Biopython code that builds the backbone (N, CA, C, O; Angstrom):
import numpy as np
from Bio.PDB.StructureBuilder import StructureBuilder

atoms = [
    (1, "MET", "N", (-0.258, -7.708, -4.389)),
    (1, "MET", "CA", (-1.458, -8.074, -5.092)),
    (1, "MET", "C", (-2.406, -6.870, -5.138)),
    (1, "MET", "O", (-2.645, -6.206, -4.130)),
    (2, "ILE", "N", (-2.923, -6.618, -6.306)),
    (2, "ILE", "CA", (-3.839, -5.503, -6.491)),
    (2, "ILE", "C", (-5.260, -6.003, -6.282)),
    (2, "ILE", "O", (-5.649, -7.025, -6.847)),
    (3, "ASP", "N", (-6.030, -5.294, -5.481)),
    (3, "ASP", "CA", (-7.415, -5.691, -5.234)),
    (3, "ASP", "C", (-8.322, -4.466, -5.283)),
    (3, "ASP", "O", (-7.873, -3.350, -5.547)),
    (4, "GLU", "N", (-9.601, -4.699, -5.025)),
    (4, "GLU", "CA", (-10.585, -3.612, -5.095)),
    (4, "GLU", "C", (-10.266, -2.477, -4.126)),
    (4, "GLU", "O", (-10.540, -1.312, -4.419)),
    (5, "VAL", "N", (-9.692, -2.813, -2.980)),
    (5, "VAL", "CA", (-9.358, -1.776, -1.995)),
    (5, "VAL", "C", (-8.320, -0.823, -2.568)),
    (5, "VAL", "O", (-8.459, 0.394, -2.449)),
    (6, "HIS", "N", (-7.267, -1.376, -3.198)),
    (6, "HIS", "CA", (-6.225, -0.520, -3.789)),
    (6, "HIS", "C", (-6.790, 0.350, -4.908)),
    (6, "HIS", "O", (-6.477, 1.537, -4.997)),
    (7, "VAL", "N", (-7.624, -0.247, -5.762)),
    (7, "VAL", "CA", (-8.242, 0.508, -6.854)),
    (7, "VAL", "C", (-9.085, 1.642, -6.283)),
    (7, "VAL", "O", (-8.969, 2.786, -6.722)),
    (8, "GLY", "N", (-9.922, 1.334, -5.317)),
    (8, "GLY", "CA", (-10.786, 2.346, -4.715)),
    (8, "GLY", "C", (-10.014, 3.454, -4.025)),
    (8, "GLY", "O", (-10.360, 4.629, -4.147)),
    (9, "GLN", "N", (-8.962, 3.078, -3.295)),
    (9, "GLN", "CA", (-8.155, 4.085, -2.607)),
    (9, "GLN", "C", (-7.510, 5.045, -3.601)),
    (9, "GLN", "O", (-7.472, 6.255, -3.377)),
    (10, "LEU", "N", (-7.005, 4.490, -4.702)),
    (10, "LEU", "CA", (-6.385, 5.349, -5.705)),
    (10, "LEU", "C", (-7.433, 6.246, -6.372)),
    (10, "LEU", "O", (-7.178, 7.425, -6.618)),
    (11, "MET", "N", (-8.589, 5.693, -6.658)),
    (11, "MET", "CA", (-9.661, 6.517, -7.237)),
    (11, "MET", "C", (-10.002, 7.677, -6.305)),
    (11, "MET", "O", (-10.146, 8.814, -6.754)),
    (12, "ARG", "N", (-10.130, 7.395, -5.023)),
    (12, "ARG", "CA", (-10.453, 8.453, -4.052)),
    (12, "ARG", "C", (-9.349, 9.514, -4.028)),
    (12, "ARG", "O", (-9.630, 10.713, -4.026)),
    (13, "GLU", "N", (-8.112, 9.069, -4.010)),
    (13, "GLU", "CA", (-6.991, 10.013, -3.975)),
    (13, "GLU", "C", (-6.977, 10.905, -5.222)),
    (13, "GLU", "O", (-6.808, 12.120, -5.119)),
    (14, "ILE", "N", (-7.156, 10.299, -6.390)),
    (14, "ILE", "CA", (-7.167, 11.069, -7.632)),
    (14, "ILE", "C", (-8.356, 12.035, -7.644)),
    (14, "ILE", "O", (-8.208, 13.207, -7.990)),
    (15, "ARG", "N", (-9.530, 11.533, -7.264)),
    (15, "ARG", "CA", (-10.721, 12.381, -7.223)),
    (15, "ARG", "C", (-10.489, 13.617, -6.364)),
    (15, "ARG", "O", (-10.794, 14.736, -6.776)),
    (16, "LYS", "N", (-9.948, 13.408, -5.169)),
    (16, "LYS", "CA", (-9.706, 14.531, -4.259)),
    (16, "LYS", "C", (-8.647, 15.480, -4.821)),
    (16, "LYS", "O", (-8.784, 16.700, -4.731)),
    (17, "ASN", "N", (-7.584, 14.902, -5.405)),
    (17, "ASN", "CA", (-6.531, 15.748, -5.992)),
    (17, "ASN", "C", (-7.052, 16.594, -7.144)),
    (17, "ASN", "O", (-6.546, 17.688, -7.394)),
    (18, "LYS", "N", (-8.054, 16.093, -7.840)),
    (18, "LYS", "CA", (-8.645, 16.844, -8.955)),
    (18, "LYS", "C", (-9.721, 17.820, -8.476)),
    (18, "LYS", "O", (-10.272, 18.579, -9.273)),
    (19, "GLY", "N", (-10.017, 17.798, -7.182)),
    (19, "GLY", "CA", (-10.950, 18.757, -6.603)),
    (19, "GLY", "C", (-12.418, 18.370, -6.702)),
    (19, "GLY", "O", (-13.293, 19.226, -6.570)),
    (20, "PHE", "N", (-12.698, 17.096, -6.933)),
    (20, "PHE", "CA", (-14.089, 16.647, -7.029)),
    (20, "PHE", "C", (-14.574, 16.126, -5.675)),
    (20, "PHE", "O", (-13.855, 15.405, -4.983)),
    (21, "THR", "N", (-15.781, 16.492, -5.315)),
    (21, "THR", "CA", (-16.422, 15.860, -4.157)),
    (21, "THR", "C", (-16.933, 14.494, -4.620)),
    (21, "THR", "O", (-17.042, 14.244, -5.820)),
    (22, "SER", "N", (-17.237, 13.636, -3.696)),
    (22, "SER", "CA", (-17.771, 12.326, -4.082)),
    (22, "SER", "C", (-19.135, 12.481, -4.761)),
    (22, "SER", "O", (-19.470, 11.721, -5.669)),
    (23, "THR", "N", (-19.901, 13.446, -4.327)),
    (23, "THR", "CA", (-21.212, 13.681, -4.941)),
    (23, "THR", "C", (-21.058, 14.135, -6.390)),
    (23, "THR", "O", (-21.750, 13.635, -7.276)),
    (24, "LYS", "N", (-20.160, 15.074, -6.628)),
    (24, "LYS", "CA", (-19.948, 15.588, -7.985)),
    (24, "LYS", "C", (-19.389, 14.497, -8.898)),
    (24, "LYS", "O", (-19.815, 14.376, -10.046)),
    (25, "MET", "N", (-18.442, 13.706, -8.401)),
    (25, "MET", "CA", (-17.864, 12.639, -9.220)),
    (25, "MET", "C", (-18.924, 11.591, -9.540)),
    (25, "MET", "O", (-19.010, 11.121, -10.674)),
    (26, "ALA", "N", (-19.727, 11.224, -8.552)),
    (26, "ALA", "CA", (-20.788, 10.238, -8.786)),
    (26, "ALA", "C", (-21.756, 10.751, -9.851)),
    (26, "ALA", "O", (-22.207, 9.996, -10.713)),
    (27, "GLU", "N", (-22.060, 12.014, -9.779)),
    (27, "GLU", "CA", (-22.951, 12.618, -10.769)),
    (27, "GLU", "C", (-22.339, 12.530, -12.172)),
    (27, "GLU", "O", (-23.027, 12.183, -13.132)),
    (28, "LYS", "N", (-21.053, 12.842, -12.286)),
    (28, "LYS", "CA", (-20.385, 12.785, -13.588)),
    (28, "LYS", "C", (-20.289, 11.353, -14.112)),
    (28, "LYS", "O", (-20.318, 11.128, -15.322)),
    (29, "LEU", "N", (-20.174, 10.378, -13.193)),
    (29, "LEU", "CA", (-20.084, 8.967, -13.591)),
    (29, "LEU", "C", (-21.460, 8.340, -13.829)),
    (29, "LEU", "O", (-21.557, 7.210, -14.309)),
    (30, "HIS", "N", (-22.521, 9.076, -13.492)),
    (30, "HIS", "CA", (-23.901, 8.581, -13.613)),
    (30, "HIS", "C", (-24.154, 7.374, -12.704)),
    (30, "HIS", "O", (-24.792, 6.394, -13.091)),
    (31, "ILE", "N", (-23.630, 7.486, -11.484)),
    (31, "ILE", "CA", (-23.884, 6.470, -10.459)),
    (31, "ILE", "C", (-24.274, 7.198, -9.179)),
    (31, "ILE", "O", (-24.126, 8.416, -9.082)),
    (32, "SER", "N", (-24.770, 6.451, -8.201)),
    (32, "SER", "CA", (-25.130, 7.078, -6.927)),
    (32, "SER", "C", (-23.871, 7.345, -6.105)),
    (32, "SER", "O", (-22.845, 6.691, -6.290)),
    (33, "GLN", "N", (-23.965, 8.305, -5.206)),
    (33, "GLN", "CA", (-22.842, 8.606, -4.317)),
    (33, "GLN", "C", (-22.532, 7.411, -3.407)),
    (33, "GLN", "O", (-21.355, 7.129, -3.178)),
    (34, "PRO", "N", (-23.536, 6.697, -2.880)),
    (34, "PRO", "CA", (-23.219, 5.524, -2.063)),
    (34, "PRO", "C", (-22.463, 4.439, -2.850)),
    (34, "PRO", "O", (-21.593, 3.760, -2.304)),
    (35, "LYS", "N", (-22.807, 4.286, -4.139)),
    (35, "LYS", "CA", (-22.083, 3.302, -4.954)),
    (35, "LYS", "C", (-20.624, 3.726, -5.107)),
    (35, "LYS", "O", (-19.726, 2.891, -4.994)),
    (36, "LEU", "N", (-20.379, 4.999, -5.360)),
    (36, "LEU", "CA", (-19.000, 5.481, -5.459)),
    (36, "LEU", "C", (-18.272, 5.260, -4.141)),
    (36, "LEU", "O", (-17.107, 4.860, -4.138)),
    (37, "SER", "N", (-18.931, 5.512, -3.040)),
    (37, "SER", "CA", (-18.334, 5.300, -1.730)),
    (37, "SER", "C", (-17.948, 3.829, -1.542)),
    (37, "SER", "O", (-16.868, 3.531, -1.032)),
    (38, "ARG", "N", (-18.827, 2.915, -1.952)),
    (38, "ARG", "CA", (-18.516, 1.477, -1.846)),
    (38, "ARG", "C", (-17.325, 1.101, -2.720)),
    (38, "ARG", "O", (-16.493, 0.282, -2.329)),
    (39, "ILE", "N", (-17.249, 1.704, -3.903)),
    (39, "ILE", "CA", (-16.112, 1.450, -4.795)),
    (39, "ILE", "C", (-14.828, 1.962, -4.158)),
    (39, "ILE", "O", (-13.820, 1.256, -4.129)),
    (40, "GLU", "N", (-14.864, 3.188, -3.648)),
    (40, "GLU", "CA", (-13.664, 3.798, -3.075)),
    (40, "GLU", "C", (-13.181, 3.097, -1.809)),
    (40, "GLU", "O", (-12.000, 3.173, -1.470)),
    (41, "THR", "N", (-14.078, 2.423, -1.116)),
    (41, "THR", "CA", (-13.670, 1.695, 0.092)),
    (41, "THR", "C", (-13.361, 0.225, -0.201)),
    (41, "THR", "O", (-13.002, -0.533, 0.701)),
    (42, "GLY", "N", (-13.504, -0.167, -1.462)),
    (42, "GLY", "CA", (-13.191, -1.539, -1.836)),
    (42, "GLY", "C", (-14.293, -2.531, -1.561)),
    (42, "GLY", "O", (-14.074, -3.739, -1.646)),
    (43, "ASN", "N", (-15.479, -2.044, -1.231)),
    (43, "ASN", "CA", (-16.605, -2.926, -0.931)),
    (43, "ASN", "C", (-17.412, -3.301, -2.165)),
    (43, "ASN", "O", (-18.320, -4.129, -2.092)),
    (44, "GLN", "N", (-17.080, -2.692, -3.294)),
    (44, "GLN", "CA", (-17.751, -3.023, -4.549)),
    (44, "GLN", "C", (-16.725, -2.907, -5.667)),
    (44, "GLN", "O", (-16.039, -1.890, -5.775)),
    (45, "PRO", "N", (-16.612, -3.934, -6.499)),
    (45, "PRO", "CA", (-15.657, -3.848, -7.609)),
    (45, "PRO", "C", (-16.102, -2.797, -8.624)),
    (45, "PRO", "O", (-17.287, -2.489, -8.752)),
    (46, "VAL", "N", (-15.124, -2.262, -9.335)),
    (46, "VAL", "CA", (-15.417, -1.263, -10.356)),
    (46, "VAL", "C", (-15.225, -1.903, -11.724)),
    (46, "VAL", "O", (-14.247, -2.615, -11.952)),
    (47, "SER", "N", (-16.153, -1.650, -12.625)),
    (47, "SER", "CA", (-16.023, -2.189, -13.982)),
    (47, "SER", "C", (-14.983, -1.377, -14.757)),
    (47, "SER", "O", (-14.702, -0.225, -14.426)),
    (48, "ILE", "N", (-14.430, -1.989, -15.775)),
    (48, "ILE", "CA", (-13.456, -1.290, -16.612)),
    (48, "ILE", "C", (-14.113, -0.093, -17.299)),
    (48, "ILE", "O", (-13.492, 0.960, -17.441)),
    (49, "SER", "N", (-15.361, -0.252, -17.722)),
    (49, "SER", "CA", (-16.028, 0.873, -18.391)),
    (49, "SER", "C", (-16.208, 2.052, -17.433)),
    (49, "SER", "O", (-16.039, 3.203, -17.835)),
    (50, "LEU", "N", (-16.547, 1.779, -16.174)),
    (50, "LEU", "CA", (-16.689, 2.861, -15.196)),
    (50, "LEU", "C", (-15.326, 3.478, -14.886)),
    (50, "LEU", "O", (-15.199, 4.696, -14.763)),
    (51, "LEU", "N", (-14.322, 2.635, -14.763)),
    (51, "LEU", "CA", (-12.972, 3.138, -14.502)),
    (51, "LEU", "C", (-12.485, 3.977, -15.679)),
    (51, "LEU", "O", (-11.812, 4.990, -15.486)),
    (52, "SER", "N", (-12.816, 3.566, -16.872)),
    (52, "SER", "CA", (-12.455, 4.330, -18.068)),
    (52, "SER", "C", (-13.116, 5.710, -18.044)),
    (52, "SER", "O", (-12.464, 6.712, -18.337)),
    (53, "ARG", "N", (-14.401, 5.769, -17.697)),
    (53, "ARG", "CA", (-15.090, 7.066, -17.593)),
    (53, "ARG", "C", (-14.451, 7.933, -16.516)),
    (53, "ARG", "O", (-14.278, 9.139, -16.691)),
    (54, "PHE", "N", (-14.101, 7.296, -15.393)),
    (54, "PHE", "CA", (-13.430, 8.008, -14.296)),
    (54, "PHE", "C", (-12.136, 8.647, -14.803)),
    (54, "PHE", "O", (-11.869, 9.819, -14.537)),
    (55, "CYS", "N", (-11.340, 7.870, -15.532)),
    (55, "CYS", "CA", (-10.065, 8.380, -16.042)),
    (55, "CYS", "C", (-10.275, 9.524, -17.031)),
    (55, "CYS", "O", (-9.519, 10.495, -17.018)),
    (56, "ILE", "N", (-11.284, 9.424, -17.881)),
    (56, "ILE", "CA", (-11.576, 10.505, -18.830)),
    (56, "ILE", "C", (-11.933, 11.779, -18.078)),
    (56, "ILE", "O", (-11.449, 12.860, -18.413)),
    (57, "ILE", "N", (-12.775, 11.652, -17.066)),
    (57, "ILE", "CA", (-13.173, 12.815, -16.256)),
    (57, "ILE", "C", (-11.951, 13.435, -15.583)),
    (57, "ILE", "O", (-11.845, 14.657, -15.471)),
    (58, "CYS", "N", (-11.036, 12.586, -15.139)),
    (58, "CYS", "CA", (-9.837, 13.068, -14.432)),
    (58, "CYS", "C", (-8.684, 13.401, -15.376)),
    (58, "CYS", "O", (-7.585, 13.742, -14.938)),
    (59, "GLN", "N", (-8.950, 13.298, -16.672)),
    (59, "GLN", "CA", (-7.968, 13.642, -17.707)),
    (59, "GLN", "C", (-6.680, 12.835, -17.569)),
    (59, "GLN", "O", (-5.575, 13.378, -17.538)),
    (60, "MET", "N", (-6.867, 11.520, -17.489)),
    (60, "MET", "CA", (-5.720, 10.613, -17.457)),
    (60, "MET", "C", (-6.085, 9.354, -18.223)),
    (60, "MET", "O", (-7.264, 9.057, -18.416)),
    (61, "SER", "N", (-5.083, 8.621, -18.655)),
    (61, "SER", "CA", (-5.352, 7.387, -19.387)),
    (61, "SER", "C", (-5.488, 6.217, -18.415)),
    (61, "SER", "O", (-5.020, 6.278, -17.278)),
    (62, "LEU", "N", (-6.126, 5.169, -18.878)),
    (62, "LEU", "CA", (-6.198, 3.938, -18.074)),
    (62, "LEU", "C", (-4.801, 3.398, -17.805)),
    (62, "LEU", "O", (-4.522, 2.890, -16.719)),
    (63, "VAL", "N", (-3.933, 3.510, -18.792)),
    (63, "VAL", "CA", (-2.548, 3.043, -18.622)),
    (63, "VAL", "C", (-1.889, 3.775, -17.464)),
    (63, "VAL", "O", (-1.236, 3.158, -16.623)),
    (64, "ASP", "N", (-2.062, 5.095, -17.423)),
    (64, "ASP", "CA", (-1.480, 5.875, -16.319)),
    (64, "ASP", "C", (-2.088, 5.472, -14.983)),
    (64, "ASP", "O", (-1.384, 5.385, -13.977)),
    (65, "PHE", "N", (-3.397, 5.227, -14.974)),
    (65, "PHE", "CA", (-4.050, 4.808, -13.737)),
    (65, "PHE", "C", (-3.441, 3.505, -13.234)),
    (65, "PHE", "O", (-3.089, 3.394, -12.060)),
    (66, "PHE", "N", (-3.317, 2.517, -14.123)),
    (66, "PHE", "CA", (-2.778, 1.223, -13.704)),
    (66, "PHE", "C", (-1.294, 1.299, -13.362)),
    (66, "PHE", "O", (-0.816, 0.543, -12.516)),
    (67, "ARG", "N", (-0.568, 2.194, -14.004)),
    (67, "ARG", "CA", (0.843, 2.396, -13.652)),
    (67, "ARG", "C", (0.945, 2.945, -12.229)),
    (67, "ARG", "O", (1.746, 2.470, -11.424)),
    (68, "LEU", "N", (0.124, 3.951, -11.933)),
    (68, "LEU", "CA", (0.095, 4.496, -10.568)),
    (68, "LEU", "C", (-0.314, 3.434, -9.560)),
    (68, "LEU", "O", (0.252, 3.340, -8.471)),
    (69, "LEU", "N", (-1.300, 2.641, -9.938)),
    (69, "LEU", "CA", (-1.791, 1.590, -9.055)),
    (69, "LEU", "C", (-0.686, 0.574, -8.762)),
    (69, "LEU", "O", (-0.514, 0.146, -7.620)),
    (70, "GLU", "N", (0.052, 0.196, -9.793)),
    (70, "GLU", "CA", (1.143, -0.765, -9.608)),
    (70, "GLU", "C", (2.242, -0.182, -8.732)),
    (70, "GLU", "O", (2.740, -0.852, -7.827)),
    (71, "GLU", "N", (2.624, 1.068, -8.998)),
    (71, "GLU", "CA", (3.663, 1.717, -8.193)),
    (71, "GLU", "C", (3.230, 1.807, -6.736)),
    (71, "GLU", "O", (4.003, 1.520, -5.822)),
    (72, "ARG", "N", (1.988, 2.210, -6.541)),
    (72, "ARG", "CA", (1.450, 2.364, -5.177)),
    (72, "ARG", "C", (1.397, 1.021, -4.466)),
    (72, "ARG", "O", (1.738, 0.932, -3.287)),
    (73, "THR", "N", (0.976, -0.018, -5.163)),
    (73, "THR", "CA", (0.863, -1.343, -4.561)),
    (73, "THR", "C", (2.242, -1.867, -4.173)),
    (73, "THR", "O", (2.412, -2.436, -3.095)),
    (74, "ASN", "N", (3.231, -1.674, -5.055)),
    (74, "ASN", "CA", (4.593, -2.093, -4.731)),
    (74, "ASN", "C", (5.123, -1.313, -3.539)),
    (74, "ASN", "O", (5.807, -1.871, -2.681)),
    (75, "PHE", "N", (4.807, -0.024, -3.485)),
    (75, "PHE", "CA", (5.237, 0.807, -2.368)),
    (75, "PHE", "C", (4.635, 0.308, -1.059)),
    (75, "PHE", "O", (5.330, 0.215, -0.048)),
    (76, "HIS", "N", (3.334, -0.014, -1.080)),
    (76, "HIS", "CA", (2.683, -0.520, 0.125)),
    (76, "HIS", "C", (3.269, -1.861, 0.551)),
    (76, "HIS", "O", (3.384, -2.136, 1.745)),
    (77, "GLN", "N", (3.639, -2.694, -0.414)),
    (77, "GLN", "CA", (4.268, -3.978, -0.093)),
    (77, "GLN", "C", (5.616, -3.742, 0.587)),
    (77, "GLN", "O", (5.954, -4.419, 1.558)),
    (78, "LEU", "N", (6.380, -2.783, 0.074)),
    (78, "LEU", "CA", (7.667, -2.462, 0.691)),
    (78, "LEU", "C", (7.483, -1.955, 2.116)),
    (78, "LEU", "O", (8.245, -2.320, 3.012)),
    (79, "ILE", "N", (6.474, -1.115, 2.326)),
    (79, "ILE", "CA", (6.198, -0.614, 3.678)),
    (79, "ILE", "C", (5.836, -1.772, 4.597)),
    (79, "ILE", "O", (6.316, -1.841, 5.729)),
    (80, "HIS", "N", (4.991, -2.680, 4.119)),
    (80, "HIS", "CA", (4.586, -3.839, 4.918)),
    (80, "HIS", "C", (5.804, -4.697, 5.277)),
    (80, "HIS", "O", (5.954, -5.119, 6.423)),
    (81, "GLU", "N", (6.665, -4.948, 4.299)),
    (81, "GLU", "CA", (7.863, -5.749, 4.561)),
    (81, "GLU", "C", (8.794, -5.033, 5.533)),
    (81, "GLU", "O", (9.375, -5.662, 6.417)),
    (82, "SER", "N", (8.939, -3.710, 5.369)),
    (82, "SER", "CA", (9.797, -2.943, 6.270)),
    (82, "SER", "C", (9.261, -2.969, 7.695)),
    (82, "SER", "O", (10.027, -3.069, 8.654)),
    (83, "ARG", "N", (7.942, -2.880, 7.827)),
    (83, "ARG", "CA", (7.319, -2.923, 9.148)),
    (83, "ARG", "C", (7.592, -4.267, 9.816)),
    (83, "ARG", "O", (7.895, -4.316, 11.008)),
    (84, "ALA", "N", (7.488, -5.358, 9.056)),
    (84, "ALA", "CA", (7.749, -6.692, 9.602)),
    (84, "ALA", "C", (9.209, -6.808, 10.033)),
    (84, "ALA", "O", (9.505, -7.357, 11.094)),
    (85, "THR", "N", (10.119, -6.292, 9.211)),
    (85, "THR", "CA", (11.541, -6.330, 9.550)),
    (85, "THR", "C", (11.808, -5.529, 10.811)),
    (85, "THR", "O", (12.555, -5.976, 11.681)),
    (86, "TYR", "N", (11.204, -4.342, 10.923)),
    (86, "TYR", "CA", (11.374, -3.510, 12.110)),
    (86, "TYR", "C", (10.886, -4.233, 13.352)),
    (86, "TYR", "O", (11.528, -4.164, 14.399)),
    (87, "GLN", "N", (9.757, -4.925, 13.250)),
    (87, "GLN", "CA", (9.226, -5.660, 14.394)),
    (87, "GLN", "C", (10.176, -6.782, 14.802)),
    (87, "GLN", "O", (10.355, -7.036, 15.993)),
    (88, "GLU", "N", (10.788, -7.459, 13.823)),
    (88, "GLU", "CA", (11.757, -8.510, 14.128)),
    (88, "GLU", "C", (12.981, -7.928, 14.829)),
    (88, "GLU", "O", (13.478, -8.503, 15.797)),
    (89, "ILE", "N", (13.466, -6.788, 14.341)),
    (89, "ILE", "CA", (14.631, -6.143, 14.954)),
    (89, "ILE", "C", (14.299, -5.685, 16.366)),
    (89, "ILE", "O", (15.120, -5.829, 17.273)),
    (90, "SER", "N", (13.112, -5.140, 16.561)),
    (90, "SER", "CA", (12.708, -4.703, 17.900)),
    (90, "SER", "C", (12.678, -5.876, 18.865)),
    (90, "SER", "O", (13.096, -5.750, 20.016)),
    (91, "THR", "N", (12.185, -7.014, 18.400)),
    (91, "THR", "CA", (12.153, -8.217, 19.224)),
    (91, "THR", "C", (13.571, -8.649, 19.571)),
    (91, "THR", "O", (13.867, -8.984, 20.718)),
    (92, "MET", "N", (14.447, -8.639, 18.561)),
    (92, "MET", "CA", (15.842, -9.030, 18.804)),
    (92, "MET", "C", (16.520, -8.068, 19.776)),
    (92, "MET", "O", (17.296, -8.499, 20.629)),
    (93, "ASP", "N", (16.238, -6.781, 19.659)),
    (93, "ASP", "CA", (16.812, -5.786, 20.577)),
    (93, "ASP", "C", (16.391, -6.063, 22.018)),
    (93, "ASP", "O", (17.208, -5.985, 22.936)),
    (94, "ARG", "N", (15.105, -6.388, 22.211)),
    (94, "ARG", "CA", (14.621, -6.678, 23.570)),
    (94, "ARG", "C", (15.316, -7.921, 24.132)),
    (94, "ARG", "O", (15.721, -7.944, 25.294)),
    (95, "ILE", "N", (15.447, -8.946, 23.299)),
    (95, "ILE", "CA", (16.110, -10.177, 23.750)),
    (95, "ILE", "C", (17.562, -9.880, 24.082)),
    (95, "ILE", "O", (18.055, -10.283, 25.136)),
    (96, "PHE", "N", (18.253, -9.173, 23.185)),
    (96, "PHE", "CA", (19.668, -8.873, 23.365)),
    (96, "PHE", "C", (19.904, -8.022, 24.607)),
    (96, "PHE", "O", (20.908, -8.200, 25.297)),
    (97, "ALA", "N", (18.999, -7.107, 24.896)),
    (97, "ALA", "CA", (19.146, -6.224, 26.053)),
    (97, "ALA", "C", (19.134, -6.999, 27.369)),
    (97, "ALA", "O", (19.712, -6.545, 28.357)),
    (98, "ASN", "N", (18.484, -8.160, 27.392)),
    (98, "ASN", "CA", (18.387, -8.948, 28.622)),
    (98, "ASN", "C", (19.517, -9.960, 28.787)),
    (98, "ASN", "O", (19.528, -10.718, 29.756)),
    (99, "LEU", "N", (20.465, -9.980, 27.857)),
    (99, "LEU", "CA", (21.573, -10.936, 27.946)),
    (99, "LEU", "C", (22.684, -10.386, 28.833)),
    (99, "LEU", "O", (22.832, -9.176, 29.006)),
    (100, "THR", "N", (23.457, -11.312, 29.389)),
    (100, "THR", "CA", (24.642, -10.912, 30.151)),
    (100, "THR", "C", (25.740, -10.502, 29.176)),
    (100, "THR", "O", (25.643, -10.746, 27.974)),
    (101, "LYS", "N", (26.780, -9.879, 29.710)),
    (101, "LYS", "CA", (27.908, -9.456, 28.876)),
    (101, "LYS", "C", (28.537, -10.664, 28.189)),
    (101, "LYS", "O", (28.895, -10.590, 27.014)),
    (102, "GLU", "N", (28.672, -11.765, 28.908)),
    (102, "GLU", "CA", (29.267, -12.969, 28.340)),
    (102, "GLU", "C", (28.412, -13.550, 27.208)),
    (102, "GLU", "O", (28.937, -14.005, 26.193)),
    (103, "GLU", "N", (27.084, -13.528, 27.398)),
    (103, "GLU", "CA", (26.191, -14.033, 26.352)),
    (103, "GLU", "C", (26.262, -13.157, 25.094)),
    (103, "GLU", "O", (26.234, -13.656, 23.969)),
    (104, "LYS", "N", (26.354, -11.853, 25.310)),
    (104, "LYS", "CA", (26.475, -10.930, 24.173)),
    (104, "LYS", "C", (27.780, -11.175, 23.419)),
    (104, "LYS", "O", (27.794, -11.183, 22.188)),
    (105, "GLU", "N", (28.875, -11.375, 24.149)),
    (105, "GLU", "CA", (30.163, -11.640, 23.512)),
    (105, "GLU", "C", (30.135, -12.965, 22.740)),
    (105, "GLU", "O", (30.724, -13.075, 21.664)),
    (106, "ALA", "N", (29.453, -13.957, 23.291)),
    (106, "ALA", "CA", (29.348, -15.253, 22.624)),
    (106, "ALA", "C", (28.563, -15.119, 21.316)),
    (106, "ALA", "O", (28.938, -15.703, 20.300)),
    (107, "ILE", "N", (27.497, -14.364, 21.348)),
    (107, "ILE", "CA", (26.705, -14.156, 20.128)),
    (107, "ILE", "C", (27.517, -13.362, 19.109)),
    (107, "ILE", "O", (27.481, -13.657, 17.914)),
    (108, "HIS", "N", (28.235, -12.374, 19.575)),
    (108, "HIS", "CA", (29.090, -11.589, 18.678)),
    (108, "HIS", "C", (30.110, -12.503, 18.005)),
    (108, "HIS", "O", (30.320, -12.419, 16.795)),
    (109, "TYR", "N", (30.733, -13.362, 18.776)),
    (109, "TYR", "CA", (31.721, -14.299, 18.227)),
    (109, "TYR", "C", (31.062, -15.246, 17.213)),
    (109, "TYR", "O", (31.628, -15.520, 16.155)),
    (110, "LEU", "N", (29.889, -15.730, 17.540)),
    (110, "LEU", "CA", (29.170, -16.638, 16.650)),
    (110, "LEU", "C", (28.854, -15.952, 15.311)),
    (110, "LEU", "O", (29.054, -16.536, 14.246)),
    (111, "ILE", "N", (28.370, -14.737, 15.376)),
    (111, "ILE", "CA", (28.051, -13.991, 14.155)),
    (111, "ILE", "C", (29.322, -13.713, 13.364)),
    (111, "ILE", "O", (29.343, -13.883, 12.145)),
    (112, "TYR", "N", (30.369, -13.292, 14.040)),
    (112, "TYR", "CA", (31.638, -13.004, 13.371)),
    (112, "TYR", "C", (32.167, -14.246, 12.667)),
    (112, "TYR", "O", (32.626, -14.168, 11.528)),
    (113, "THR", "N", (32.105, -15.387, 13.338)),
    (113, "THR", "CA", (32.569, -16.647, 12.744)),
    (113, "THR", "C", (31.715, -17.018, 11.539)),
    (113, "THR", "O", (32.241, -17.414, 10.499)),
    (114, "PHE", "N", (30.440, -16.895, 11.674)),
    (114, "PHE", "CA", (29.520, -17.218, 10.576)),
    (114, "PHE", "C", (29.783, -16.348, 9.369)),
    (114, "PHE", "O", (29.864, -16.849, 8.248)),
    (115, "LYS", "N", (29.920, -15.039, 9.586)),
    (115, "LYS", "CA", (30.131, -14.085, 8.488)),
    (115, "LYS", "C", (31.484, -14.277, 7.813)),
    (115, "LYS", "O", (31.589, -14.102, 6.599)),
    (116, "SER", "N", (32.531, -14.635, 8.576)),
    (116, "SER", "CA", (33.861, -14.780, 7.979)),
    (116, "SER", "C", (34.000, -16.077, 7.190)),
    (116, "SER", "O", (34.920, -16.200, 6.381)),
    (117, "GLU", "N", (33.103, -17.057, 7.404)),
    (117, "GLU", "CA", (33.149, -18.301, 6.651)),
    (117, "GLU", "C", (32.590, -18.136, 5.246)),
    (117, "GLU", "O", (32.805, -18.997, 4.393)),
    (118, "ARG", "N", (31.903, -17.082, 5.001)),
    (118, "ARG", "CA", (31.280, -16.859, 3.676)),
    (118, "ARG", "C", (32.247, -16.309, 2.691)),
    (118, "ARG", "O", (31.886, -16.067, 1.539)),
]
sb = StructureBuilder()
sb.init_structure("model")
sb.init_model(0)
sb.init_chain("A")
sb.init_seg("    ")
for serial, (resi, resn, name, xyz) in enumerate(atoms, 1):
    if name == "N":
        sb.init_residue(resn, " ", resi, " ")
    sb.init_atom(name, np.array(xyz, "f"), 0.0, 1.0, " ", f" {name:<3s}", serial, name[0])
structure = sb.get_structure()
């Protein structure tokens, strides 16, 4: 899900990559630096007209901005899902490490039987 935080983070990243300070960008956008800071941290939504001006200043289209935003958001979702999977595997590793040899063999047999039935 795309929200103000993702939009603001991408704006900050693009601004920095283009070599603009927050003060200079705020000046070019005709807004205060604190307002830009609130936008970049996701504490204030950004209007489409302001985002459009931002993209013009950064020499990119709105379409490109939203494409980057979508790619970045999907990437962050994948990282979040991978982190959850890693935590589940770590939990399983800890549980498995405390089993006896016989319990481990029983689980191995159970998994093997389950997988071969498919």
